[in-house]
N, CA, C and O atoms as CSV, one atom per row, in Angstrom:
chain,resi,resn,atom,element,x,y,z
A,1,MET,N,N,-2.808,-19.231,0.692
A,1,MET,CA,C,-3.044,-19.269,-0.728
A,1,MET,C,C,-1.920,-18.506,-1.428
A,1,MET,O,O,-1.524,-17.427,-0.987
A,2,THR,N,N,-1.423,-19.063,-2.499
A,2,THR,CA,C,-0.366,-18.428,-3.276
A,2,THR,C,C,-0.720,-18.463,-4.751
A,2,THR,O,O,-1.602,-19.207,-5.181
A,3,ASP,N,N,-0.014,-17.644,-5.516
A,3,ASP,CA,C,-0.140,-17.616,-6.971
A,3,ASP,C,C,1.258,-17.889,-7.508
A,3,ASP,O,O,2.166,-17.079,-7.326
A,4,ASP,N,N,1.432,-19.022,-8.166
A,4,ASP,CA,C,2.757,-19.431,-8.642
A,4,ASP,C,C,3.386,-18.454,-9.629
A,4,ASP,O,O,4.603,-18.471,-9.815
A,5,SER,N,N,2.585,-17.605,-10.263
A,5,SER,CA,C,3.133,-16.642,-11.213
A,5,SER,C,C,3.452,-15.293,-10.565
A,5,SER,O,O,3.978,-14.401,-11.231
A,6,CYS,N,N,3.141,-15.133,-9.282
A,6,CYS,CA,C,3.299,-13.848,-8.593
A,6,CYS,C,C,4.709,-13.705,-8.013
A,6,CYS,O,O,5.168,-14.560,-7.255
A,7,VAL,N,N,5.380,-12.626,-8.374
A,7,VAL,CA,C,6.740,-12.389,-7.881
A,7,VAL,C,C,6.765,-12.220,-6.363
A,7,VAL,O,O,7.715,-12.662,-5.716
A,8,PHE,N,N,5.740,-11.589,-5.780
A,8,PHE,CA,C,5.732,-11.413,-4.329
A,8,PHE,C,C,5.459,-12.734,-3.611
A,8,PHE,O,O,6.002,-12.969,-2.532
A,9,CYS,N,N,4.629,-13.595,-4.192
A,9,CYS,CA,C,4.435,-14.934,-3.615
A,9,CYS,C,C,5.751,-15.716,-3.656
A,9,CYS,O,O,6.044,-16.493,-2.746
A,10,LYS,N,N,6.539,-15.509,-4.713
A,10,LYS,CA,C,7.838,-16.184,-4.815
A,10,LYS,C,C,8.809,-15.645,-3.764
A,10,LYS,O,O,9.626,-16.394,-3.228
A,11,ILE,N,N,8.718,-14.347,-3.472
A,11,ILE,CA,C,9.545,-13.770,-2.403
A,11,ILE,C,C,9.131,-14.361,-1.063
A,11,ILE,O,O,9.984,-14.749,-0.265
A,12,VAL,N,N,7.816,-14.433,-0.810
A,12,VAL,CA,C,7.316,-15.024,0.437
A,12,VAL,C,C,7.841,-16.450,0.587
A,12,VAL,O,O,8.243,-16.854,1.678
A,13,ALA,N,N,7.837,-17.212,-0.509
A,13,ALA,CA,C,8.271,-18.612,-0.478
A,13,ALA,C,C,9.787,-18.768,-0.408
A,13,ALA,O,O,10.284,-19.871,-0.176
A,14,GLY,N,N,10.528,-17.679,-0.607
A,14,GLY,CA,C,11.986,-17.752,-0.592
A,14,GLY,C,C,12.575,-18.165,-1.927
A,14,GLY,O,O,13.778,-18.411,-2.018
A,15,ALA,N,N,11.756,-18.247,-2.963
A,15,ALA,CA,C,12.232,-18.649,-4.289
A,15,ALA,C,C,12.950,-17.512,-5.010
A,15,ALA,O,O,13.773,-17.752,-5.893
A,16,ILE,N,N,12.639,-16.283,-4.633
A,16,ILE,CA,C,13.310,-15.087,-5.172
A,16,ILE,C,C,13.889,-14.349,-3.982
A,16,ILE,O,O,13.186,-14.107,-3.001
A,17,PRO,N,N,15.165,-13.986,-4.054
A,17,PRO,CA,C,15.754,-13.261,-2.919
A,17,PRO,C,C,15.194,-11.840,-2.807
A,17,PRO,O,O,14.828,-11.218,-3.805
A,18,ALA,N,N,15.140,-11.355,-1.595
A,18,ALA,CA,C,14.696,-9.983,-1.330
A,18,ALA,C,C,15.416,-9.496,-0.079
A,18,ALA,O,O,15.854,-10.285,0.758
A,19,ASN,N,N,15.523,-8.187,0.022
A,19,ASN,CA,C,16.119,-7.573,1.201
A,19,ASN,C,C,15.024,-7.387,2.250
A,19,ASN,O,O,14.448,-6.307,2.385
A,20,VAL,N,N,14.752,-8.457,2.984
A,20,VAL,CA,C,13.657,-8.487,3.954
A,20,VAL,C,C,14.042,-7.683,5.191
A,20,VAL,O,O,15.130,-7.845,5.744
A,21,VAL,N,N,13.127,-6.816,5.611
A,21,VAL,CA,C,13.344,-6.026,6.824
A,21,VAL,C,C,12.469,-6.503,7.972
A,21,VAL,O,O,12.743,-6.200,9.134
A,22,TYR,N,N,11.406,-7.256,7.648
A,22,TYR,CA,C,10.511,-7.773,8.689
A,22,TYR,C,C,9.636,-8.857,8.082
A,22,TYR,O,O,9.261,-8.789,6.912
A,23,GLN,N,N,9.314,-9.862,8.900
A,23,GLN,CA,C,8.294,-10.828,8.514
A,23,GLN,C,C,7.717,-11.486,9.741
A,23,GLN,O,O,8.400,-11.675,10.747
A,24,ASP,N,N,6.450,-11.833,9.643
A,24,ASP,CA,C,5.774,-12.599,10.690
A,24,ASP,C,C,4.763,-13.509,10.008
A,24,ASP,O,O,4.847,-13.721,8.798
A,25,GLN,N,N,3.816,-14.047,10.755
A,25,GLN,CA,C,2.863,-14.998,10.188
A,25,GLN,C,C,1.909,-14.353,9.189
A,25,GLN,O,O,1.327,-15.056,8.362
A,26,ASP,N,N,1.731,-13.024,9.246
A,26,ASP,CA,C,0.789,-12.335,8.369
A,26,ASP,C,C,1.425,-11.602,7.199
A,26,ASP,O,O,0.852,-11.551,6.110
A,27,VAL,N,N,2.614,-11.031,7.417
A,27,VAL,CA,C,3.197,-10.115,6.429
A,27,VAL,C,C,4.674,-10.388,6.196
A,27,VAL,O,O,5.344,-11.083,6.959
A,28,ILE,N,N,5.146,-9.800,5.095
A,28,ILE,CA,C,6.574,-9.717,4.824
A,28,ILE,C,C,6.835,-8.295,4.329
A,28,ILE,O,O,6.030,-7.742,3.580
A,29,ALA,N,N,7.945,-7.708,4.739
A,29,ALA,CA,C,8.313,-6.362,4.311
A,29,ALA,C,C,9.743,-6.409,3.793
A,29,ALA,O,O,10.626,-6.996,4.420
A,30,PHE,N,N,9.959,-5.782,2.640
A,30,PHE,CA,C,11.277,-5.824,2.006
A,30,PHE,C,C,11.513,-4.537,1.237
A,30,PHE,O,O,10.576,-3.804,0.918
A,31,LEU,N,N,12.792,-4.273,0.940
A,31,LEU,CA,C,13.140,-3.072,0.187
A,31,LEU,C,C,12.675,-3.194,-1.251
A,31,LEU,O,O,12.836,-4.241,-1.878
A,32,ASP,N,N,12.096,-2.117,-1.772
A,32,ASP,CA,C,11.668,-2.055,-3.170
A,32,ASP,C,C,12.910,-2.094,-4.063
A,32,ASP,O,O,13.893,-1.410,-3.781
A,33,ILE,N,N,12.874,-2.891,-5.140
A,33,ILE,CA,C,14.044,-2.969,-6.030
A,33,ILE,C,C,14.167,-1.744,-6.937
A,33,ILE,O,O,15.210,-1.539,-7.557
A,34,ASP,N,N,13.110,-0.928,-7.020
A,34,ASP,CA,C,13.137,0.299,-7.818
A,34,ASP,C,C,12.596,1.435,-6.946
A,34,ASP,O,O,11.514,1.958,-7.209
A,35,PRO,N,N,13.350,1.817,-5.906
A,35,PRO,CA,C,12.818,2.731,-4.890
A,35,PRO,C,C,12.684,4.173,-5.366
A,35,PRO,O,O,13.441,4.645,-6.214
A,36,LEU,N,N,11.687,4.861,-4.788
A,36,LEU,CA,C,11.605,6.311,-4.973
A,36,LEU,C,C,12.781,6.971,-4.262
A,36,LEU,O,O,13.380,7.913,-4.779
A,37,PHE,N,N,13.104,6.473,-3.082
A,37,PHE,CA,C,14.258,6.904,-2.302
A,37,PHE,C,C,14.804,5.680,-1.575
A,37,PHE,O,O,14.049,4.739,-1.332
A,38,PRO,N,N,16.100,5.658,-1.217
A,38,PRO,CA,C,16.611,4.563,-0.394
A,38,PRO,C,C,15.769,4.428,0.881
A,38,PRO,O,O,15.436,5.422,1.527
A,39,GLY,N,N,15.440,3.201,1.222
A,39,GLY,CA,C,14.602,2.936,2.375
A,39,GLY,C,C,13.144,2.707,2.018
A,39,GLY,O,O,12.326,2.459,2.903
A,40,HIS,N,N,12.801,2.786,0.731
A,40,HIS,CA,C,11.434,2.526,0.252
A,40,HIS,C,C,11.131,1.052,0.501
A,40,HIS,O,O,11.761,0.171,-0.085
A,41,VAL,N,N,10.164,0.794,1.371
A,41,VAL,CA,C,9.800,-0.565,1.780
A,41,VAL,C,C,8.444,-0.935,1.187
A,41,VAL,O,O,7.547,-0.099,1.082
A,42,LEU,N,N,8.311,-2.205,0.802
A,42,LEU,CA,C,7.020,-2.768,0.401
A,42,LEU,C,C,6.593,-3.748,1.479
A,42,LEU,O,O,7.368,-4.622,1.866
A,43,LEU,N,N,5.378,-3.611,1.964
A,43,LEU,CA,C,4.833,-4.500,2.980
A,43,LEU,C,C,3.665,-5.252,2.349
A,43,LEU,O,O,2.728,-4.634,1.844
A,44,CYS,N,N,3.717,-6.585,2.376
A,44,CYS,CA,C,2.718,-7.425,1.707
A,44,CYS,C,C,2.151,-8.459,2.665
A,44,CYS,O,O,2.846,-8.923,3.569
A,45,PRO,N,N,0.883,-8.822,2.468
A,45,PRO,CA,C,0.401,-9.996,3.186
A,45,PRO,C,C,1.136,-11.228,2.635
A,45,PRO,O,O,1.475,-11.270,1.452
A,46,ARG,N,N,1.375,-12.203,3.471
A,46,ARG,CA,C,2.051,-13.418,3.019
A,46,ARG,C,C,1.185,-14.184,2.017
A,46,ARG,O,O,1.698,-14.746,1.049
A,47,ASP,N,N,-0.123,-14.206,2.251
A,47,ASP,CA,C,-1.031,-14.868,1.319
A,47,ASP,C,C,-1.316,-13.945,0.140
A,47,ASP,O,O,-1.242,-12.722,0.255
A,48,HIS,N,N,-1.638,-14.553,-0.985
A,48,HIS,CA,C,-1.901,-13.787,-2.203
A,48,HIS,C,C,-3.309,-13.185,-2.175
A,48,HIS,O,O,-4.316,-13.892,-2.214
A,49,HIS,N,N,-3.336,-11.863,-2.106
A,49,HIS,CA,C,-4.574,-11.094,-2.227
A,49,HIS,C,C,-4.244,-9.971,-3.204
A,49,HIS,O,O,-3.451,-9.091,-2.870
A,50,PRO,N,N,-4.826,-9.975,-4.394
A,50,PRO,CA,C,-4.426,-9.013,-5.428
A,50,PRO,C,C,-4.578,-7.541,-5.047
A,50,PRO,O,O,-3.701,-6.735,-5.357
A,51,THR,N,N,-5.675,-7.178,-4.379
A,51,THR,CA,C,-5.908,-5.765,-4.064
A,51,THR,C,C,-6.405,-5.620,-2.631
A,51,THR,O,O,-6.699,-6.607,-1.957
A,52,LEU,N,N,-6.492,-4.394,-2.185
A,52,LEU,CA,C,-7.004,-4.109,-0.845
A,52,LEU,C,C,-8.428,-4.637,-0.679
A,52,LEU,O,O,-8.786,-5.136,0.387
A,53,THR,N,N,-9.232,-4.529,-1.724
A,53,THR,CA,C,-10.612,-4.998,-1.615
A,53,THR,C,C,-10.704,-6.520,-1.568
A,53,THR,O,O,-11.746,-7.057,-1.189
A,54,ASP,N,N,-9.652,-7.220,-1.939
A,54,ASP,CA,C,-9.613,-8.685,-1.844
A,54,ASP,C,C,-9.117,-9.164,-0.477
A,54,ASP,O,O,-9.269,-10.338,-0.141
A,55,LEU,N,N,-8.533,-8.273,0.300
A,55,LEU,CA,C,-7.964,-8.640,1.592
A,55,LEU,C,C,-9.062,-9.024,2.574
A,55,LEU,O,O,-10.000,-8.250,2.763
A,56,PRO,N,N,-8.976,-10.194,3.206
A,56,PRO,CA,C,-9.967,-10.542,4.225
A,56,PRO,C,C,-9.930,-9.526,5.368
A,56,PRO,O,O,-8.857,-9.105,5.800
A,57,ALA,N,N,-11.105,-9.141,5.847
A,57,ALA,CA,C,-11.210,-8.124,6.901
A,57,ALA,C,C,-10.331,-8.412,8.114
A,57,ALA,O,O,-9.750,-7.477,8.666
A,58,PRO,N,N,-10.208,-9.686,8.562
A,58,PRO,CA,C,-9.360,-9.926,9.741
A,58,PRO,C,C,-7.881,-9.571,9.526
A,58,PRO,O,O,-7.145,-9.401,10.498
A,59,LEU,N,N,-7.440,-9.459,8.275
A,59,LEU,CA,C,-6.044,-9.079,8.019
A,59,LEU,C,C,-5.846,-7.569,7.910
A,59,LEU,O,O,-4.714,-7.087,7.952
A,60,ALA,N,N,-6.933,-6.827,7.770
A,60,ALA,CA,C,-6.803,-5.376,7.598
A,60,ALA,C,C,-6.118,-4.724,8.797
A,60,ALA,O,O,-5.243,-3.875,8.627
A,61,GLY,N,N,-6.511,-5.115,9.996
A,61,GLY,CA,C,-5.891,-4.560,11.200
A,61,GLY,C,C,-4.408,-4.874,11.291
A,61,GLY,O,O,-3.605,-3.961,11.481
A,62,PRO,N,N,-4.013,-6.159,11.160
A,62,PRO,CA,C,-2.591,-6.484,11.211
A,62,PRO,C,C,-1.764,-5.790,10.122
A,62,PRO,O,O,-0.626,-5.392,10.371
A,63,ILE,N,N,-2.328,-5.643,8.921
A,63,ILE,CA,C,-1.596,-4.955,7.848
A,63,ILE,C,C,-1.367,-3.492,8.241
A,63,ILE,O,O,-0.263,-2.973,8.074
A,64,MET,N,N,-2.393,-2.833,8.755
A,64,MET,CA,C,-2.241,-1.425,9.140
A,64,MET,C,C,-1.300,-1.295,10.341
A,64,MET,O,O,-0.499,-0.362,10.397
A,65,GLU,N,N,-1.388,-2.208,11.285
A,65,GLU,CA,C,-0.477,-2.178,12.438
A,65,GLU,C,C,0.971,-2.300,11.977
A,65,GLU,O,O,1.834,-1.561,12.451
A,66,LYS,N,N,1.243,-3.212,11.070
A,66,LYS,CA,C,2.618,-3.389,10.573
A,66,LYS,C,C,3.042,-2.209,9.718
A,66,LYS,O,O,4.225,-1.872,9.674
A,67,THR,N,N,2.080,-1.566,9.027
A,67,THR,CA,C,2.406,-0.351,8.271
A,67,THR,C,C,2.854,0.751,9.224
A,67,THR,O,O,3.798,1.482,8.925
A,68,GLN,N,N,2.181,0.878,10.375
A,68,GLN,CA,C,2.597,1.865,11.383
A,68,GLN,C,C,4.024,1.585,11.839
A,68,GLN,O,O,4.842,2.499,11.945
A,69,ILE,N,N,4.312,0.324,12.104
A,69,ILE,CA,C,5.656,-0.060,12.565
A,69,ILE,C,C,6.694,0.255,11.500
A,69,ILE,O,O,7.757,0.795,11.805
A,70,MET,N,N,6.382,-0.085,10.230
A,70,MET,CA,C,7.334,0.182,9.143
A,70,MET,C,C,7.563,1.676,8.982
A,70,MET,O,O,8.695,2.107,8.763
A,71,ALA,N,N,6.497,2.478,9.087
A,71,ALA,CA,C,6.649,3.928,8.952
A,71,ALA,C,C,7.573,4.469,10.041
A,71,ALA,O,O,8.463,5.271,9.758
A,72,ALA,N,N,7.368,4.038,11.275
A,72,ALA,CA,C,8.224,4.494,12.381
A,72,ALA,C,C,9.656,4.021,12.187
A,72,ALA,O,O,10.596,4.780,12.423
A,73,ALA,N,N,9.832,2.775,11.759
A,73,ALA,CA,C,11.173,2.223,11.577
A,73,ALA,C,C,11.919,2.917,10.441
A,73,ALA,O,O,13.103,3.225,10.572
A,74,VAL,N,N,11.231,3.163,9.329
A,74,VAL,CA,C,11.863,3.831,8.180
A,74,VAL,C,C,12.277,5.245,8.571
A,74,VAL,O,O,13.390,5.676,8.271
A,75,GLU,N,N,11.378,5.967,9.243
A,75,GLU,CA,C,11.722,7.326,9.673
A,75,GLU,C,C,12.945,7.323,10.587
A,75,GLU,O,O,13.865,8.119,10.398
A,76,ALA,N,N,12.956,6.432,11.571
A,76,ALA,CA,C,14.068,6.397,12.529
A,76,ALA,C,C,15.365,5.933,11.867
A,76,ALA,O,O,16.419,6.526,12.092
A,77,ALA,N,N,15.296,4.892,11.063
A,77,ALA,CA,C,16.504,4.324,10.458
A,77,ALA,C,C,17.169,5.280,9.481
A,77,ALA,O,O,18.393,5.288,9.348
A,78,LEU,N,N,16.362,6.090,8.794
A,78,LEU,CA,C,16.892,6.971,7.757
A,78,LEU,C,C,16.881,8.433,8.167
A,78,LEU,O,O,17.151,9.314,7.350
A,79,ASP,N,N,16.569,8.694,9.435
A,79,ASP,CA,C,16.479,10.067,9.924
A,79,ASP,C,C,15.581,10.902,9.009
A,79,ASP,O,O,15.882,12.054,8.696
A,80,ALA,N,N,14.469,10.287,8.587
A,80,ALA,CA,C,13.532,10.951,7.692
A,80,ALA,C,C,12.587,11.840,8.490
A,80,ALA,O,O,12.342,11.609,9.674
A,81,GLU,N,N,12.064,12.858,7.819
A,81,GLU,CA,C,11.126,13.769,8.470
A,81,GLU,C,C,9.702,13.218,8.465
A,81,GLU,O,O,8.846,13.701,9.206
A,82,GLY,N,N,9.450,12.222,7.644
A,82,GLY,CA,C,8.121,11.628,7.550
A,82,GLY,C,C,8.149,10.487,6.558
A,82,GLY,O,O,9.217,10.065,6.114
A,83,THR,N,N,6.978,9.989,6.211
A,83,THR,CA,C,6.856,8.922,5.221
A,83,THR,C,C,5.656,9.191,4.330
A,83,THR,O,O,4.718,9.892,4.711
A,84,PHE,N,N,5.708,8.626,3.153
A,84,PHE,CA,C,4.583,8.598,2.216
A,84,PHE,C,C,4.104,7.158,2.210
A,84,PHE,O,O,4.893,6.246,1.964
A,85,ILE,N,N,2.820,6.940,2.479
A,85,ILE,CA,C,2.233,5.601,2.531
A,85,ILE,C,C,1.236,5.513,1.379
A,85,ILE,O,O,0.382,6.387,1.232
A,86,ALA,N,N,1.340,4.456,0.553
A,86,ALA,CA,C,0.444,4.346,-0.597
A,86,ALA,C,C,0.137,2.889,-0.917
A,86,ALA,O,O,0.957,1.995,-0.708
A,87,ILE,N,N,-1.072,2.682,-1.430
A,87,ILE,CA,C,-1.499,1.395,-1.963
A,87,ILE,C,C,-2.139,1.665,-3.317
A,87,ILE,O,O,-3.050,2.486,-3.421
A,88,ASN,N,N,-1.673,0.987,-4.342
A,88,ASN,CA,C,-2.330,1.053,-5.640
A,88,ASN,C,C,-3.257,-0.149,-5.754
A,88,ASN,O,O,-2.884,-1.263,-5.387
A,89,ASN,N,N,-4.466,0.076,-6.263
A,89,ASN,CA,C,-5.415,-1.006,-6.528
A,89,ASN,C,C,-5.638,-1.055,-8.029
A,89,ASN,O,O,-6.312,-0.194,-8.594
A,90,ARG,N,N,-5.077,-2.051,-8.663
A,90,ARG,CA,C,-5.159,-2.307,-10.101
A,90,ARG,C,C,-4.422,-1.249,-10.917
A,90,ARG,O,O,-3.376,-1.551,-11.490
A,91,VAL,N,N,-4.927,-0.029,-10.988
A,91,VAL,CA,C,-4.278,1.009,-11.783
A,91,VAL,C,C,-2.948,1.371,-11.120
A,91,VAL,O,O,-2.911,1.667,-9.926
A,92,SER,N,N,-1.874,1.348,-11.880
A,92,SER,CA,C,-0.510,1.624,-11.415
A,92,SER,C,C,0.039,0.537,-10.505
A,92,SER,O,O,1.113,0.712,-9.928
A,93,GLN,N,N,-0.657,-0.567,-10.362
A,93,GLN,CA,C,-0.185,-1.669,-9.522
A,93,GLN,C,C,0.610,-2.619,-10.408
A,93,GLN,O,O,0.036,-3.415,-11.151
A,94,LEU,N,N,1.933,-2.531,-10.324
A,94,LEU,CA,C,2.788,-3.336,-11.201
A,94,LEU,C,C,2.770,-4.817,-10.850
A,94,LEU,O,O,2.867,-5.662,-11.740
A,95,VAL,N,N,2.648,-5.145,-9.573
A,95,VAL,CA,C,2.557,-6.540,-9.129
A,95,VAL,C,C,1.164,-6.729,-8.529
A,95,VAL,O,O,0.827,-6.067,-7.548
A,96,PRO,N,N,0.347,-7.624,-9.101
A,96,PRO,CA,C,-1.013,-7.801,-8.594
A,96,PRO,C,C,-1.074,-8.640,-7.321
A,96,PRO,O,O,-1.726,-9.683,-7.277
A,97,HIS,N,N,-0.391,-8.169,-6.305
A,97,HIS,CA,C,-0.395,-8.742,-4.962
A,97,HIS,C,C,-0.395,-7.518,-4.052
A,97,HIS,O,O,0.521,-6.698,-4.117
A,98,LEU,N,N,-1.406,-7.388,-3.210
A,98,LEU,CA,C,-1.522,-6.209,-2.357
A,98,LEU,C,C,-0.177,-5.881,-1.715
A,98,LEU,O,O,0.479,-6.756,-1.151
A,99,HIS,N,N,0.227,-4.622,-1.805
A,99,HIS,CA,C,1.432,-4.181,-1.119
A,99,HIS,C,C,1.298,-2.705,-0.763
A,99,HIS,O,O,0.731,-1.905,-1.507
A,100,VAL,N,N,1.843,-2.383,0.398
A,100,VAL,CA,C,1.832,-1.025,0.913
A,100,VAL,C,C,3.231,-0.441,0.715
A,100,VAL,O,O,4.225,-1.028,1.142
A,101,HIS,N,N,3.294,0.710,0.068
A,101,HIS,CA,C,4.566,1.418,-0.096
A,101,HIS,C,C,4.796,2.280,1.138
A,101,HIS,O,O,3.913,3.040,1.535
A,102,VAL,N,N,5.954,2.172,1.737
A,102,VAL,CA,C,6.364,3.033,2.843
A,102,VAL,C,C,7.645,3.723,2.375
A,102,VAL,O,O,8.704,3.102,2.285
A,103,VAL,N,N,7.528,5.008,2.082
A,103,VAL,CA,C,8.618,5.758,1.450
A,103,VAL,C,C,9.098,6.849,2.395
A,103,VAL,O,O,8.295,7.666,2.847
A,104,PRO,N,N,10.403,6.880,2.705
A,104,PRO,CA,C,10.910,7.963,3.556
A,104,PRO,C,C,10.803,9.302,2.840
A,104,PRO,O,O,11.017,9.396,1.632
A,105,ARG,N,N,10.467,10.336,3.607
A,105,ARG,CA,C,10.309,11.674,3.028
A,105,ARG,C,C,11.104,12.701,3.823
A,105,ARG,O,O,11.308,12.578,5.031
A,106,ARG,N,N,11.541,13.713,3.095
A,106,ARG,CA,C,12.179,14.897,3.670
A,106,ARG,C,C,11.634,16.108,2.941
A,106,ARG,O,O,11.292,16.023,1.761
A,107,ARG,N,N,11.552,17.215,3.622
A,107,ARG,CA,C,11.105,18.435,2.948
A,107,ARG,C,C,12.030,18.720,1.769
A,107,ARG,O,O,13.245,18.537,1.846
A,108,LYS,N,N,11.430,19.166,0.695
A,108,LYS,CA,C,12.167,19.524,-0.528
A,108,LYS,C,C,12.925,18.339,-1.125
A,108,LYS,O,O,13.988,18.523,-1.718
A,109,ASP,N,N,12.384,17.112,-0.975
A,109,ASP,CA,C,13.049,15.930,-1.547
A,109,ASP,C,C,12.714,15.726,-3.018
A,109,ASP,O,O,13.235,14.808,-3.652
A,110,GLY,N,N,11.847,16.577,-3.566
A,110,GLY,CA,C,11.511,16.482,-4.980
A,110,GLY,C,C,10.246,15.695,-5.264
A,110,GLY,O,O,9.717,15.770,-6.373
A,111,LEU,N,N,9.749,14.945,-4.297
A,111,LEU,CA,C,8.507,14.204,-4.482
A,111,LEU,C,C,7.366,15.180,-4.248
A,111,LEU,O,O,7.280,15.788,-3.181
A,112,ARG,N,N,6.513,15.332,-5.206
A,112,ARG,CA,C,5.485,16.357,-5.132
A,112,ARG,C,C,4.107,15.750,-4.897
A,112,ARG,O,O,3.320,15.589,-5.830
A,113,GLY,N,N,3.829,15.420,-3.659
A,113,GLY,CA,C,2.498,14.939,-3.297
A,113,GLY,C,C,2.000,13.864,-4.236
A,113,GLY,O,O,2.678,12.864,-4.473
A,114,PHE,N,N,0.817,14.074,-4.764
A,114,PHE,CA,C,0.290,13.145,-5.752
A,114,PHE,C,C,0.917,13.465,-7.093
A,114,PHE,O,O,1.275,14.611,-7.363
A,115,PHE,N,N,1.047,12.457,-7.927
A,115,PHE,CA,C,1.805,12.588,-9.163
A,115,PHE,C,C,0.921,12.851,-10.368
A,115,PHE,O,O,1.387,12.721,-11.500
A,116,TRP,N,N,-0.323,13.211,-10.170
A,116,TRP,CA,C,-1.232,13.389,-11.287
A,116,TRP,C,C,-1.969,14.713,-11.132
A,116,TRP,O,O,-2.019,15.279,-10.040
A,117,PRO,N,N,-2.551,15.213,-12.248
A,117,PRO,CA,C,-3.263,16.491,-12.159
A,117,PRO,C,C,-4.545,16.353,-11.352
A,117,PRO,O,O,-5.142,15.278,-11.288
A,118,ARG,N,N,-4.954,17.440,-10.748
A,118,ARG,CA,C,-6.185,17.476,-9.964
A,118,ARG,C,C,-7.344,17.820,-10.894
A,118,ARG,O,O,-7.185,18.602,-11.831
A,119,HIS,N,N,-8.498,17.239,-10.633
A,119,HIS,CA,C,-9.703,17.494,-11.425
A,119,HIS,C,C,-10.820,17.912,-10.484
A,119,HIS,O,O,-11.297,17.116,-9.674
A,120,GLN,N,N,-11.228,19.155,-10.597
A,120,GLN,CA,C,-12.244,19.709,-9.708
A,120,GLN,C,C,-13.647,19.251,-10.136
A,120,GLN,O,O,-13.857,18.846,-11.279
A,121,TYR,N,N,-14.589,19.323,-9.210
A,121,TYR,CA,C,-15.987,19.051,-9.525
A,121,TYR,C,C,-16.526,20.190,-10.371
A,121,TYR,O,O,-16.113,21.339,-10.212
A,122,LYS,N,N,-17.454,19.868,-11.277
A,122,LYS,CA,C,-18.035,20.884,-12.151
A,122,LYS,C,C,-18.736,21.968,-11.330
A,122,LYS,O,O,-18.640,23.160,-11.623
A,123,ASP,N,N,-19.444,21.512,-10.291
A,123,ASP,CA,C,-20.146,22.446,-9.412
A,123,ASP,C,C,-20.505,21.707,-8.126
A,123,ASP,O,O,-20.173,20.533,-7.962
A,124,GLU,N,N,-21.180,22.397,-7.225
A,124,GLU,CA,C,-21.534,21.795,-5.937
A,124,GLU,C,C,-22.502,20.624,-6.124
A,124,GLU,O,O,-22.456,19.659,-5.361
A,125,GLY,N,N,-23.373,20.702,-7.127
A,125,GLY,CA,C,-24.301,19.607,-7.410
A,125,GLY,C,C,-23.565,18.335,-7.820
A,125,GLY,O,O,-23.944,17.237,-7.413
A,126,ALA,N,N,-22.523,18.481,-8.617
A,126,ALA,CA,C,-21.724,17.321,-9.032
A,126,ALA,C,C,-21.002,16.711,-7.833
A,126,ALA,O,O,-20.911,15.489,-7.714
A,127,ARG,N,N,-20.492,17.560,-6.951
A,127,ARG,CA,C,-19.827,17.078,-5.742
A,127,ARG,C,C,-20.810,16.278,-4.882
A,127,ARG,O,O,-20.476,15.201,-4.387
A,128,GLU,N,N,-22.016,16.810,-4.710
A,128,GLU,CA,C,-23.021,16.150,-3.881
A,128,GLU,C,C,-23.478,14.838,-4.512
A,128,GLU,O,O,-23.742,13.876,-3.791
A,129,ALA,N,N,-23.576,14.774,-5.834
A,129,ALA,CA,C,-23.970,13.534,-6.519
A,129,ALA,C,C,-22.935,12.434,-6.272
A,129,ALA,O,O,-23.292,11.281,-6.033
A,130,VAL,N,N,-21.664,12.794,-6.331
A,130,VAL,CA,C,-20.595,11.821,-6.061
A,130,VAL,C,C,-20.636,11.397,-4.604
A,130,VAL,O,O,-20.500,10.213,-4.297
A,131,ARG,N,N,-20.824,12.354,-3.705
A,131,ARG,CA,C,-20.899,12.027,-2.279
A,131,ARG,C,C,-22.043,11.059,-2.012
A,131,ARG,O,O,-21.872,10.072,-1.296
A,132,ASP,N,N,-23.224,11.343,-2.593
A,132,ASP,CA,C,-24.391,10.476,-2.420
A,132,ASP,C,C,-24.121,9.068,-2.943
A,132,ASP,O,O,-24.455,8.086,-2.281
A,133,ALA,N,N,-23.518,8.967,-4.124
A,133,ALA,CA,C,-23.237,7.656,-4.728
A,133,ALA,C,C,-22.296,6.831,-3.850
A,133,ALA,O,O,-22.518,5.637,-3.654
A,134,ILE,N,N,-21.255,7.460,-3.326
A,134,ILE,CA,C,-20.306,6.739,-2.467
A,134,ILE,C,C,-20.986,6.327,-1.169
A,134,ILE,O,O,-20.798,5.205,-0.698
A,135,GLU,N,N,-21.770,7.223,-0.591
A,135,GLU,CA,C,-22.481,6.896,0.651
A,135,GLU,C,C,-23.403,5.696,0.450
A,135,GLU,O,O,-23.448,4.808,1.302
A,136,ARG,N,N,-24.145,5.653,-0.670
A,136,ARG,CA,C,-25.035,4.514,-0.961
A,136,ARG,C,C,-24.244,3.213,-1.044
A,136,ARG,O,O,-24.677,2.190,-0.516
A,137,GLU,N,N,-23.077,3.245,-1.710
A,137,GLU,CA,C,-22.265,2.036,-1.854
A,137,GLU,C,C,-21.697,1.569,-0.518
A,137,GLU,O,O,-21.623,0.367,-0.263
A,138,VAL,N,N,-21.297,2.506,0.331
A,138,VAL,CA,C,-20.806,2.145,1.668
A,138,VAL,C,C,-21.909,1.428,2.432
A,138,VAL,O,O,-21.663,0.401,3.064
A,139,LYS,N,N,-23.117,1.964,2.377
A,139,LYS,CA,C,-24.236,1.328,3.078
A,139,LYS,C,C,-24.503,-0.074,2.546
A,139,LYS,O,O,-24.778,-0.986,3.326
A,140,LYS,N,N,-24.426,-0.263,1.213
A,140,LYS,CA,C,-24.614,-1.598,0.625
A,140,LYS,C,C,-23.554,-2.562,1.136
A,140,LYS,O,O,-23.866,-3.687,1.528
A,141,ILE,N,N,-22.300,-2.120,1.131
A,141,ILE,CA,C,-21.192,-2.979,1.561
A,141,ILE,C,C,-21.352,-3.355,3.028
A,141,ILE,O,O,-21.137,-4.509,3.399
A,142,LEU,N,N,-21.723,-2.402,3.854
A,142,LEU,CA,C,-21.865,-2.672,5.285
A,142,LEU,C,C,-23.042,-3.603,5.586
A,142,LEU,O,O,-23.035,-4.298,6.602
A,143,ARG,N,N,-24.041,-3.621,4.720
A,143,ARG,CA,C,-25.186,-4.527,4.896
A,143,ARG,C,C,-24.838,-5.955,4.482
A,143,ARG,O,O,-25.447,-6.900,4.983
A,144,SER,N,N,-23.888,-6.128,3.593
A,144,SER,CA,C,-23.599,-7.488,3.091
A,144,SER,C,C,-22.772,-8.296,4.047
A,144,SER,O,O,-22.452,-9.451,3.763
C-alpha cells in the first residue's frame, strides 16, 4: 500500500532520489536530508503506515531488527559512541509515514537528551492514576 502524496512512498518507489543505505522487502533506510548530525538515518517500512500504532504487528519485529542493524552500522561507520533512536507519532512527525530516526551520538555533542521541559506528577496519587489508566488500556488492547 502506498500514498501518492507521501514523500517517503515516493522515495520507496524511486520517484524521489535518496541516499539509501539499506533496503529489503520490508524496509528502506536513507540519510535524513536535514540531519541532527552527519549519519542521521531514517528507517521506514516500504508500505505506507502513518504511525507506529498503524504498523501491522508482523512488521514490528522486522522494523526493530533493522533498527538494531542501523544503530550498529551508524556507530561503526561514524566511530560514534552511541546512537539516539526515536519515533514521532503525529506530534513532531513532519512526514506522516512511520520512520525511525537513528542518530549518531558522542559525549558532549550538544544534543541534550529530550528536547522539551519535564513535567512532574502533582503527587503520588496522580502518578498512580496515570499508571492505572495506562494499565487498563494495555489490557483492552491485548484483549482485542
